[in-house]
C-alpha positions, 0 to 999 in steps of 0.5 A: 500500500502506498501513501496517498496525498490525503494522508501525508507522512513526514520523514522518520526524523521529522516524525520524532521532531514533530512528536517532541514539539507537541511534548509527547513521549513515545509511551503517550503517543503509543497509548493514544494510538493503541499500539506498543512503544516499540512500534512507535520507535520503529516508525520513528527509525524508519524500520516500519510504516503505519498503514490504514487507520493507524496512519491517519491517526498518527498523522493527526496526532503529529499535527501534519496538515493535509495540504503539504507539498511533497518536498515538505512531506519528505523533509528534503527542504530545510526550514519547511515546518508543517503547521501544528493544529490542536493539542492532539486527538483525545483518547478513544472512548470506552465504546470504541475501545474494543474496535480500536484494539482490534484495528490495532492488532490488524495494523500491527500485523500489517506493519511487519515484524516487531523489533528484536527487543520486543520479540525477546520480551515476548519470548521471556513472557511465554517461557514464564507463563505470562500473557504475551505482548506488551500488556504482560509488562505493565508499561505505560504503553500497554493496551487499555484492554485486559488481555487474558493470561495464557495460564491460570495461577494454578497451572503456572504454579504446577509448572513451577513445581514440576520444574523446580521441586524434584531438584530442590528436594535433592538439594535440601537433602544435601543441606540437611542430611534428612530425607523427611525434612528435605521433603517437608522444607520443599512443601512448606516453601511451595505452600508459602509460594502459593499463598504469596503467588501474586508476589512470586509470579512477578518475581525475576526468579520464582525458582530462586524465591522458592529455593531460598525459602526452602533453605531457610526452613531447612536450616532453622535451629528450631528443628532440634527441639522436635523429637523425631529430629533428635535421632540421625537418619540412615546414611547413604548406602555407598561409602563414598556418598556417606563420606561426602555427606559427613563432610558436608554436615560437618561444615557450618550451615552458612558455609554448607549453603554457600558451597551448595549454591556455588558448586552444587547448583551452579550459581554465580558468585554475585547470585550466591552472595545475594541469596545468602545475604552476604557480600561478594568477598564474604561469599568467595571466602566461604566457598574457599574455606568450604572447599579446603575443608572438603579437600582436607578429608576427601583429596580426590574432590579438590577440583571444583568440577569433581566436587560438582559431579559428586554432589550431583551423584549424591543428590540423585542416588537417594531417589527422593520424591516430592508430593503432587502439586495439587496436594501441596496447594490443597495443604497450603490452602488448608493451613491458611484457613486454619491460621485465619480461623485461629486469628479470628478466634484469638481476636474474638477472645481478646474482645471478650476479655476486654469487654468483661474487664470493662464490665467488672472494673470499678467505675469510681474512685475509692480512697484507700483506708488509712493504717490503724494507729495506737492511742495512749492514755485510755483505760483498757476495757474490762470484761465482766468477771465472776458473780459475787455471793450476793449476786448468786443468791439473787439469781437463784431467787429470781429463777425460783419464783414464777414469771407469770400469774398474779404472783409474778414480779412486777417492776416498781416504777416509782 
């Protein structure tokens, strides 16, 4: 398709100058046109050319007049500045958004292949299970329409679990020397990953996130208090594997973890230092000291390649298996529900105790009683003593006489 005189298009350099003259960035222009920023960049560099309705909208946003000469359009004459009209077209309305998105996809197909940078980003998105295209990156130049993801969260989690869990169980076994603890650590790490899946899904290295969580749980010192961890497990069957595992477990946990990441997993020194939360020189020193300790007891493993090979063989010899991803997700959700119910019950109990305290607490001030004091100068109070002889005769006389009838005693009031 050739350009018509009704929709003139400036030269590539002139397109960029016109956009900058209107104070528009590539992202803003791409958002108004419904395309990606890489497409606008390819238009301004001359790799591709807009066609159809995108061409008309692009020319209108650049402010190019429809009555320009061919020399002004091609930019061959110096000083030929196209007239600027208006402040640019408004963004598409909500009713026309679906239509504009469909036309954008058609025009993007007609424009030819995207630049290599954009294709690489789409390939990375596809590998990570994210939606393809510009909308997967959350840039300012993405389409306003919501793209459907290629994988559901459960499917993406299952894919990550199938990819990382088997090797991670073997790594954790080399880190702890306990098979059950290795499986438990990996399952707990993936349960936490499923609980925080919105955070893990956008992480640069989801497998590294889960690995760091599993290592932290496996090396927790609180496992020493558990009854089943007070007794050692059965060692590997082979003598060489048993000797290597004993050497690894004799290292300090931080040295063991650094050596496993660098020589076992194969991470670089900066990545190892970042995962172990240490500086790069400190991680290098830990690797050197750990290698020296291993070489002192096993001289045949002095070379790093031999050590890497033996670590791989030791982890693969145990035939450790991880649970199914569906089981891990179900257990994680059940654990989350239990913690939620416990938090609700504790909150209700706290509210009840607070209400009871407010109900039974005194609502006014009572002054405390002053301590007692001894008063001197008063005679002590005497108790009644025994009756005298006269008092005894009088009491007998009173008891012997009747207390009723005409002969009763009547008190004399005179």
